[in-house]
C-alpha positions as CSV (number, residue, x, y, z in Angstrom):
1,M,0.0,14.0,1.3
2,K,-3.1,13.4,-0.5
3,R,-5.9,12.1,1.7
4,L,-8.0,9.1,1.0
5,L,-11.7,10.0,1.1
6,G,-13.1,8.3,4.2
7,L,-10.0,6.9,5.8
8,V,-7.5,8.2,8.6
9,L,-5.0,6.7,11.0
10,I,-6.2,7.0,14.5
11,L,-4.4,4.9,17.0
12,V,-6.9,3.3,19.3
13,V,-5.9,5.0,22.6
14,L,-7.6,6.6,25.5
15,S,-7.4,10.3,24.9
16,A,-9.2,13.5,25.4
17,G,-12.2,13.8,23.1
18,C,-12.6,10.0,22.7
19,L,-15.7,8.2,23.8
20,G,-14.8,5.9,26.6
21,S,-16.8,2.8,27.6
22,G,-17.6,4.3,31.0
23,S,-20.0,7.0,29.6
24,D,-23.4,6.9,31.1
25,E,-25.1,8.6,28.1
26,G,-27.8,6.9,26.1
27,S,-30.1,4.0,26.5
28,T,-29.2,1.0,28.6
29,T,-31.5,-1.7,27.3
30,S,-30.1,-5.2,27.7
31,T,-31.7,-6.7,24.6
32,S,-32.7,-5.7,21.1
33,T,-36.4,-4.8,20.5
34,V,-38.4,-4.7,17.3
35,A,-38.4,-1.0,17.6
36,G,-34.6,-0.9,17.3
37,I,-32.2,1.8,18.5
38,D,-33.2,5.4,18.4
39,F,-30.0,6.7,17.0
40,S,-31.1,10.3,17.4
41,Q,-30.8,9.9,21.2
42,H,-27.2,9.0,21.0
43,P,-24.3,11.2,19.9
44,T,-21.9,9.9,17.2
45,G,-19.9,7.0,18.5
46,K,-22.1,6.4,21.5
47,V,-23.8,3.4,20.0
48,V,-20.7,1.4,19.1
49,G,-18.9,2.8,22.1
50,A,-21.5,1.3,24.4
51,W,-22.6,-1.7,22.3
52,W,-23.2,-4.0,25.3
53,K,-25.9,-1.7,26.6
54,F,-28.0,-2.4,23.4
55,F,-27.3,-6.1,22.9
56,N,-27.0,-9.2,25.1
57,E,-24.0,-11.5,24.5
58,T,-25.6,-13.9,22.2
59,F,-23.5,-14.2,19.1
60,Y,-24.7,-15.7,15.8
61,V,-21.5,-17.0,14.3
62,S,-20.2,-18.2,10.9
63,D,-18.8,-21.7,10.8
64,G,-15.2,-21.8,12.2
65,Y,-15.5,-18.6,14.1
66,A,-17.0,-19.8,17.4
67,D,-13.6,-20.2,19.1
68,L,-12.7,-16.6,18.1
69,V,-15.8,-15.3,19.9
70,K,-15.2,-17.5,22.9
71,H,-11.6,-16.2,23.1
72,Y,-12.8,-12.6,23.6
73,F,-16.0,-13.3,25.4
74,P,-15.8,-16.6,27.3
75,D,-19.2,-16.3,28.8
76,A,-21.0,-15.5,25.6
77,K,-23.7,-17.7,24.2
78,V,-22.8,-18.8,20.7
79,E,-25.3,-19.9,18.1
80,P,-24.8,-20.8,14.4
81,F,-25.5,-17.9,12.0
82,S,-28.2,-20.1,10.4
83,A,-30.3,-19.3,13.5
84,F,-30.0,-15.5,13.1
85,E,-33.4,-13.9,12.5
86,G,-32.4,-10.3,11.8
87,S,-31.7,-8.9,15.3
88,G,-28.7,-9.4,17.7
89,I,-25.1,-9.8,17.1
90,A,-23.8,-11.5,13.9
91,V,-20.1,-12.5,13.6
92,L,-19.5,-13.3,10.0
93,S,-16.7,-14.5,7.8
94,P,-16.1,-12.2,4.8
95,G,-17.9,-14.7,2.6
96,D,-20.9,-14.9,4.8
97,A,-20.9,-11.1,5.2
98,I,-21.3,-10.8,1.4
99,K,-23.8,-13.6,1.0
100,S,-26.0,-12.5,3.8
101,R,-26.3,-9.0,2.2
102,L,-26.7,-7.6,5.7
103,L,-24.4,-4.7,4.8
104,F,-25.5,-4.4,1.2
105,G,-26.1,-0.7,0.3
106,K,-24.5,0.4,3.6
107,S,-21.6,2.9,3.8
108,L,-19.4,0.3,5.4
109,Q,-19.0,-3.2,3.9
110,V,-16.9,-6.1,2.9
111,Q,-16.7,-6.8,-0.8
112,E,-14.8,-9.2,-3.1
113,L,-12.7,-8.2,-6.1
114,E,-10.0,-10.1,-7.9
115,P,-7.1,-10.0,-7.8
116,F,-7.3,-8.5,-4.3
117,G,-9.7,-11.0,-2.7
118,Y,-11.8,-9.6,0.1
119,I,-11.6,-5.8,0.4
120,A,-13.2,-3.2,2.7
121,Y,-15.5,-0.4,1.5
122,K,-16.1,2.8,3.5
123,Q,-18.1,5.7,2.1
124,G,-16.9,5.4,-1.5
125,T,-13.4,4.3,-0.7
126,H,-12.1,0.7,-1.1
127,L,-9.1,-0.8,0.7
128,P,-7.4,-4.1,0.0
129,G,-5.6,-6.2,2.6
130,P,-6.4,-9.1,4.9
131,W,-6.0,-7.0,8.1
132,L,-9.3,-5.0,8.0
133,G,-12.2,-5.3,10.4
134,V,-15.8,-3.9,10.3
135,V,-18.1,-3.2,13.2
136,A,-21.6,-1.9,12.2
137,V,-24.7,-1.3,14.2
138,M,-28.0,-0.7,12.4
139,N,-31.7,-1.2,12.6
140,S,-33.7,-3.8,10.6
141,E,-37.4,-4.7,10.4
142,N,-36.8,-7.2,13.2
143,G,-35.0,-4.8,15.5
144,S,-31.4,-3.8,16.0
145,M,-28.3,-5.8,14.9
146,M,-24.6,-5.5,15.1
147,V,-22.5,-7.0,12.3
148,I,-18.9,-8.0,13.0
149,T,-16.8,-9.0,10.1
150,G,-13.6,-8.3,8.2
151,T,-11.5,-9.1,5.2
152,S,-10.1,-12.2,6.9
153,R,-10.2,-14.1,10.2
154,A,-7.6,-11.6,11.4
155,G,-10.0,-8.7,10.5
156,V,-12.9,-10.3,12.3
157,G,-10.6,-10.9,15.3
158,A,-9.6,-7.2,15.2
159,S,-13.3,-6.2,15.4
160,L,-13.9,-8.5,18.4
161,Y,-10.7,-7.2,20.0
162,F,-12.0,-3.7,19.6
163,L,-15.4,-4.5,21.1
164,K,-13.9,-6.3,24.1
165,G,-11.6,-3.3,24.7
166,L,-14.6,-1.0,24.6
167,K,-16.5,-3.0,27.1
168,D,-13.4,-3.4,29.4
169,G,-12.7,0.3,29.2
170,T,-9.2,-0.2,27.8
171,L,-10.2,1.2,24.4
172,S,-12.4,4.0,23.2
173,V,-14.1,5.2,20.0
174,D,-12.8,8.3,18.3
175,R,-15.9,10.0,17.0
176,N,-14.0,11.2,13.9
177,A,-13.5,7.6,12.8
178,V,-17.2,6.8,12.9
179,V,-19.4,6.3,9.9
180,R,-22.9,7.6,11.0
181,S,-26.2,7.9,9.2
182,K,-29.8,8.1,10.4
183,S,-29.9,4.6,11.7
184,F,-26.4,3.2,11.1
185,E,-23.1,3.6,12.9
186,G,-19.9,1.8,12.2
187,V,-16.1,1.7,12.4
188,L,-13.4,0.5,10.0
189,L,-10.4,-1.0,11.7
190,K,-6.9,-2.2,10.8
191,E,-4.8,-4.5,12.8
192,L,-1.0,-4.7,12.4
193,G,0.8,-7.6,14.0
194,D,-1.4,-10.7,13.8
195,V,1.1,-12.5,11.6
196,N,-0.5,-15.9,11.8
197,F,-3.9,-14.5,11.0
198,N,-5.6,-16.4,13.8
199,G,-7.6,-13.5,14.9
200,F,-6.0,-12.6,18.3
201,P,-2.8,-11.3,19.6
202,D,-0.3,-14.1,20.6
203,D,2.5,-13.6,23.2
204,D,5.1,-13.8,20.4
205,E,3.5,-11.0,18.4
206,Y,3.4,-7.2,18.7
207,Y,-0.2,-6.2,18.0
208,E,-1.6,-2.7,17.0
209,L,-5.1,-1.7,16.3
210,H,-6.1,1.4,14.4
211,Q,-9.4,3.1,13.6
212,L,-9.4,4.4,10.1
213,L,-10.6,7.8,8.7
214,F,-8.1,9.3,6.2
215,D,-4.5,7.9,5.9
216,E,-4.1,4.2,6.2
217,P,-1.0,3.2,8.4
218,F,1.6,0.9,6.9
219,N,4.5,-0.7,8.9
220,Y,7.1,-1.1,6.1
221,Y,10.2,-2.0,7.9
222,W,9.5,-3.8,11.2
223,R,7.6,-6.8,12.6
224,V,7.7,-9.2,15.5
225,V,7.5,-12.7,14.1
226,K,7.4,-15.7,16.6
227,G,9.1,-13.4,19.1
228,E,11.8,-12.3,16.7
229,N,12.1,-8.6,16.3
230,V,12.7,-8.3,12.5
231,T,13.9,-5.0,10.9
232,V,14.4,-4.6,7.1
233,S,16.2,-2.1,5.0
234,G,16.6,-1.9,1.2
235,G,13.0,-3.3,0.9
236,F,9.7,-3.4,2.8
237,I,7.6,-6.0,4.4
238,R,4.7,-6.7,2.2
239,L,3.1,-9.5,4.2
240,V,3.9,-11.9,7.1
241,N,2.0,-15.2,7.1
242,G,3.1,-17.4,10.1
243,T,6.9,-17.7,9.9
244,T,7.1,-16.7,6.3
245,I,8.0,-13.0,5.6
246,Y,7.3,-11.6,2.2
247,L,9.6,-8.7,1.3
248,R,9.6,-6.5,-1.8
249,A,13.0,-5.3,-2.7
250,L,13.6,-1.6,-3.3
251,G,17.0,-2.0,-4.8
252,F,19.9,-4.5,-4.9
253,N,20.9,-4.5,-1.3
254,V,18.4,-5.9,1.2
255,T,19.4,-6.3,4.8
256,V,17.5,-8.0,7.7
257,K,18.5,-7.6,11.3
258,I,17.0,-9.4,14.3
259,E,17.3,-7.7,17.7
260,N,17.9,-10.1,20.6
261,P,17.6,-13.2,18.4
262,K,16.0,-16.4,19.7
263,G,17.1,-18.6,16.9
264,V,13.7,-19.2,15.4
265,P,13.9,-20.4,11.7
266,L,12.1,-17.9,9.5
267,T,11.4,-18.2,5.8
268,Y,12.0,-15.1,3.6
269,V,10.4,-14.7,0.2
270,L,12.2,-11.8,-1.5
271,E,10.3,-10.3,-4.5
272,N,11.3,-7.8,-7.2
273,V,14.9,-9.0,-7.5
274,N,17.2,-10.1,-10.3
275,P,18.7,-13.3,-9.0
276,K,21.3,-13.4,-11.8
277,L,22.8,-10.2,-10.5
278,M,22.6,-11.0,-6.7
279,V,24.9,-12.9,-4.3
280,L,22.4,-15.4,-2.9
281,P,22.6,-17.1,0.5
282,E,23.3,-20.8,0.6
283,G,20.2,-22.9,0.1
284,T,18.3,-20.2,-1.8
285,K,15.6,-21.4,-4.1
286,V,15.0,-19.3,-7.2
287,V,11.2,-19.3,-7.4
288,D,11.0,-17.3,-10.7
289,N,12.8,-14.6,-12.6
290,T,12.2,-12.0,-9.8
291,T,11.6,-14.0,-6.6
292,I,13.9,-16.0,-4.3
293,K,13.1,-18.0,-1.1
294,F,15.2,-19.3,1.7
295,T,15.0,-20.2,5.4
296,T,17.5,-19.2,8.1
297,D,17.7,-18.9,11.9
298,E,20.6,-16.4,11.6
299,P,20.2,-13.1,13.5
300,G,20.6,-11.2,10.3
301,F,21.8,-11.2,6.7
302,S,22.4,-9.0,3.6
303,I,21.7,-9.9,0.1
304,V,23.8,-7.7,-2.2
305,A,24.5,-7.2,-5.9
306,K,27.3,-8.8,-7.7
307,D,30.1,-6.6,-8.9
308,V,28.5,-5.2,-12.1
309,S,29.5,-2.5,-14.5
310,G,28.5,-1.5,-17.9
311,Y,24.8,-2.6,-18.0
312,K,21.5,-1.8,-19.4
313,V,18.4,-0.3,-17.7
314,L,14.9,-0.1,-19.5
315,A,12.8,2.9,-18.7
316,F,9.3,4.1,-19.6
317,G,6.3,5.8,-18.1
318,D,2.8,7.0,-18.4
319,H,1.0,3.8,-19.4
320,R,-2.4,4.8,-18.0
321,P,-5.4,4.7,-20.4
322,G,-7.0,8.0,-21.6
323,S,-10.0,7.0,-19.5
324,G,-11.6,3.9,-18.0
325,E,-10.1,0.9,-16.4
326,K,-8.4,-1.3,-19.1
327,P,-4.6,-0.8,-19.6
328,P,-3.8,0.4,-23.1
329,E,-3.0,-2.4,-25.6
330,V,0.2,-0.6,-26.5
331,F,1.3,-0.8,-22.9
332,L,1.0,-4.5,-23.1
333,K,3.2,-4.5,-26.2
334,I,5.8,-2.4,-24.4
335,M,5.8,-4.7,-21.4
336,E,6.2,-7.6,-23.7
337,E,9.2,-6.0,-25.6
338,I,10.9,-4.9,-22.3
339,N,10.6,-8.5,-21.1
340,K,12.4,-9.7,-24.1
341,E,15.4,-7.3,-23.3
342,D,18.4,-8.3,-21.2
343,G,18.4,-5.3,-19.0
344,A,19.2,-5.4,-15.3
345,F,16.0,-3.8,-14.2
346,V,13.0,-1.6,-15.2
347,I,12.3,2.0,-14.2
348,D,8.6,3.0,-14.4
349,G,8.0,6.7,-14.3
350,G,4.5,6.5,-13.0
351,D,0.9,7.2,-14.0
352,L,0.1,3.5,-13.9
353,V,-3.8,3.9,-13.9
354,Y,-6.2,6.7,-14.8
355,S,-7.6,8.0,-11.5
356,G,-6.5,5.6,-8.8
357,T,-9.7,3.6,-8.3
358,I,-9.5,0.0,-7.1
359,Y,-11.2,-1.2,-10.3
360,Q,-8.5,0.4,-12.5
361,W,-5.8,-1.1,-10.2
362,A,-7.5,-4.5,-10.5
363,E,-7.3,-4.5,-14.3
364,L,-3.7,-3.3,-14.2
365,M,-2.5,-6.0,-11.7
366,K,-4.2,-8.8,-13.7
367,V,-1.7,-8.2,-16.5
368,W,1.2,-6.9,-14.5
369,R,3.8,-9.5,-15.5
370,W,7.5,-8.7,-15.4
371,N,10.6,-10.9,-15.7
372,K,12.9,-8.2,-14.2
373,P,12.6,-6.0,-11.1
374,V,10.5,-2.9,-11.5
375,F,11.2,0.3,-9.6
376,I,8.5,3.0,-9.7
377,A,8.4,6.8,-9.4
378,V,4.8,7.4,-8.3
379,G,2.6,9.4,-10.7
380,N,-0.2,11.9,-10.1
381,H,-2.9,9.8,-11.7
382,E,-2.6,6.8,-9.4
383,Y,-1.7,8.7,-6.3
384,Q,-5.1,10.1,-5.5
385,G,-8.2,9.0,-3.5
386,E,-8.1,5.3,-2.7
387,G,-5.2,4.9,-5.1
388,V,-2.8,6.2,-2.4
389,S,-3.3,3.2,-0.1
390,I,-3.4,0.8,-3.1
391,F,-0.1,2.1,-4.3
392,H,1.5,1.6,-0.8
393,Y,-0.1,-1.9,-0.5
394,Y,1.7,-3.0,-3.7
395,F,4.8,-0.9,-3.9
396,G,5.6,0.5,-0.5
397,P,7.2,3.9,0.2
398,T,7.5,6.5,-2.6
399,D,10.9,7.9,-1.6
400,Y,13.8,5.5,-1.6
401,A,17.3,5.0,-3.0
402,F,19.8,2.2,-3.9
403,S,23.2,1.7,-5.4
404,F,24.0,-0.6,-8.2
405,G,26.9,-0.9,-10.7
406,G,28.5,2.5,-10.1
407,Y,25.3,4.5,-9.9
408,R,23.0,5.6,-7.1
409,Y,19.3,5.6,-8.1
410,I,17.2,8.1,-6.1
411,F,13.4,7.9,-6.4
412,A,11.2,10.6,-5.0
413,N,7.5,11.6,-5.0
414,N,7.2,15.0,-6.6
415,V,3.5,15.0,-7.3
416,D,1.9,15.0,-3.9
417,N,2.6,18.6,-2.8
418,G,1.6,20.6,-5.9
419,Y,4.5,19.2,-7.9
420,R,7.0,20.5,-5.3
421,L,9.5,18.8,-3.2
422,T,9.2,19.5,0.6
423,E,12.1,20.8,2.7
424,E,12.3,17.3,4.2
425,Q,12.5,15.7,0.8
426,L,15.2,18.2,-0.4
427,A,17.2,17.5,2.7
428,W,16.9,13.7,2.2
429,L,17.8,14.2,-1.5
430,K,20.9,16.1,-0.5
431,E,21.9,13.2,1.8
432,Q,21.5,10.7,-1.0
433,L,23.6,12.8,-3.3
434,E,26.3,13.0,-0.7
435,I,26.2,9.2,-0.3
436,A,26.7,8.8,-4.0
437,K,29.6,11.3,-3.9
438,E,31.3,9.5,-1.1
439,R,31.0,6.2,-2.9
440,G,32.2,7.5,-6.2
441,E,28.8,6.8,-7.8
442,R,27.0,8.9,-10.4
443,P,23.5,9.9,-9.1
444,V,20.4,9.1,-11.1
445,I,17.3,11.1,-10.1
446,V,14.0,9.4,-10.9
447,M,10.7,11.4,-10.5
448,H,7.4,11.6,-12.3
449,A,7.2,15.3,-13.2
450,P,10.2,16.8,-15.0
451,P,11.8,20.1,-14.0
452,Y,11.3,21.5,-17.5
453,D,8.8,21.2,-20.3
454,P,10.7,21.2,-23.6
455,R,7.6,21.9,-25.8
456,H,7.0,25.4,-26.9
457,S,4.2,27.3,-25.1
458,H,3.5,24.4,-22.7
459,D,4.0,24.1,-18.9
460,H,3.5,20.5,-17.7
461,A,6.5,20.4,-15.4
462,M,7.3,20.8,-11.7
463,D,6.6,23.9,-9.7
464,E,9.0,26.5,-11.0
465,E,10.8,27.3,-7.7
466,S,11.1,23.6,-6.8
467,A,12.4,22.8,-10.2
468,K,15.1,25.4,-9.8
469,E,16.2,23.8,-6.5
470,L,16.2,20.4,-8.0
471,L,18.2,21.4,-11.1
472,A,20.7,23.2,-8.9
473,L,21.3,20.0,-6.9
474,M,21.5,17.9,-10.0
475,G,24.0,20.2,-11.6
476,E,26.1,20.3,-8.4
477,Y,26.4,16.5,-8.2
478,N,26.4,15.8,-12.0
479,A,23.1,13.8,-11.6
480,F,21.3,12.3,-14.6
481,G,17.5,12.5,-14.6
482,I,14.7,10.2,-15.7
483,F,11.2,11.7,-15.8
484,S,7.9,11.1,-17.5
485,H,4.5,12.9,-17.0
486,I,4.8,14.6,-20.4
487,H,3.6,12.1,-23.0
488,I,6.6,12.4,-25.3
489,F,10.2,11.2,-25.7
490,W,12.8,13.9,-25.1
491,N,16.5,13.6,-24.4
492,G,18.5,16.8,-23.8
493,T,20.2,19.2,-21.5
494,Y,18.5,22.1,-19.6
495,D,20.4,24.4,-17.2
496,G,23.4,22.2,-17.7
497,V,21.6,19.1,-16.5
498,H,21.2,16.1,-18.7
499,F,17.8,14.2,-18.4
500,V,15.4,12.2,-20.4
501,I,11.5,12.4,-20.5
502,T,10.0,9.0,-21.3
503,G,6.2,9.4,-21.2
504,G,5.1,7.4,-24.1
505,G,4.1,4.2,-22.3
506,G,0.4,4.1,-23.5
507,A,-1.3,7.3,-22.4
508,P,-2.6,9.7,-25.1
509,L,0.3,11.4,-26.8
510,Y,1.0,15.1,-26.3
511,A,3.0,16.0,-29.5
512,K,3.5,15.1,-33.2
513,H,5.7,12.2,-34.0
514,D,8.6,14.3,-35.1
515,E,8.3,16.2,-31.8
516,G,8.6,13.0,-29.7
517,G,5.0,12.0,-29.8
518,F,5.3,8.3,-30.2
519,Y,4.9,5.2,-28.0
520,H,8.2,3.9,-26.7
521,Y,10.5,2.7,-24.0
522,V,14.1,3.7,-23.5
523,R,17.3,1.7,-23.4
524,L,19.8,3.3,-21.0
525,G,23.4,2.2,-21.3
526,M,24.9,2.8,-17.9
527,G,28.6,3.1,-18.7
528,A,31.3,2.0,-16.3
529,D,32.9,5.5,-16.7
530,G,29.6,7.3,-15.7
531,N,28.6,8.1,-19.2
532,I,24.9,7.3,-20.1
533,T,23.6,6.5,-23.6
534,V,19.9,7.0,-24.3
535,E,18.2,5.0,-27.1
536,P,14.4,5.3,-27.6
537,V,12.7,2.1,-28.9
538,E,9.4,2.9,-30.7
539,V,6.5,0.5,-30.3
540,S,3.6,0.7,-32.7
541,E,0.0,0.6,-31.5
């Protein structure tokens, strides 16, 4: 999998090679001095890892955060941040962290960017989400200071939890997760489990803390909410806020199970659904065209599709710009036209933004407005750098499958491994094809890169050997394919396999008009007998 520059998942555990709090290396001054910390005398991680040796426990705290400090450090002296004079420990809300500019220009910061809100920045990489914490030690003209902040109260709490664990000896710093420069040392953290965002683990939560370097961890399918052990299939948990669980559907059959239920009423907000085509629980509120909401204390439930046959699907792909951040105007027209259609759902073949930066994602999500569910095959342009985490933040896992109306739709990431499918993916794909066969459903394979480039003297397709394996499976199970990546429209058969390439969603075109080089989306008629009709709909610039 592509790696984010500057981020890795490292569970905060005591392990060989980690820097424990019991180390006797380095200075043991009890208070900051004007001279500050001589970082050259302390190996990487030894400053944060023994922070209490450099600072006394006087905390200068943003309004509303004093109770958080006292929770972790009951004996600490707490002063308002307004009394901070440039040395000591500052515990800051994300807003104060930005306004104070204490981290401005540093390689570890909290920033603000709509529509994400507060985000974290580490060495050129940006991460969204309200669960991120920052610990940074540095020198200033007034001495040394430690800034403790995050992208929310939960993130600040994660930072304090980390510092308490270091001092108690229950946690340690992994040197590989440390940002270090001449007179700066910091760690970026992510908590999973503080579902009420109060900044500390409660008895009815399951709390995890991670130090980040490359891959950001996501817990898609499981949470503990008010003591209830909630597991989800057919969708993923996007966010939990108190007793409200936000789920994004990855198909038309979403199931929730609660292990050892205690009867706690929980509210579920299910996004990316088509309420008209779903069997809804009693008391469900339809929030909008793609969102439903209901409350239940039942130990589990399933929301399934109605008995549907002979329906329409809208497909398109490659709506990134040729460069820059703004989505192409023709993409906005295509989205508008698709929203006017009466299809069951939308398939997006990927390449959503130009190069995956958070600023490109921000511009896309400001205009991302659909009145039908959208299921995405990840593309190579967004799935790089910080774009990997941002894709997962919004859209969850890249490999998933669902059944609907006599077909089984199978989405897989074929851009992350040199345009090859891994052995694990091929085994999973085979399992999904077998499920379709057992159910009497026709498989529909959806990936970004096609197994074949129909243009003469061009090769913009999957790895040749991987393409052969995919085509063999598709032929064996009579699967239909939906791909993009090549910025054309093409509908045909190759090696006995019928598939469509729909890559004219707004990116620069790759062919003349009469060779498929026109902006478009595709109407797919999903026949009750397994026959699929393909109708391109041209959209002018």
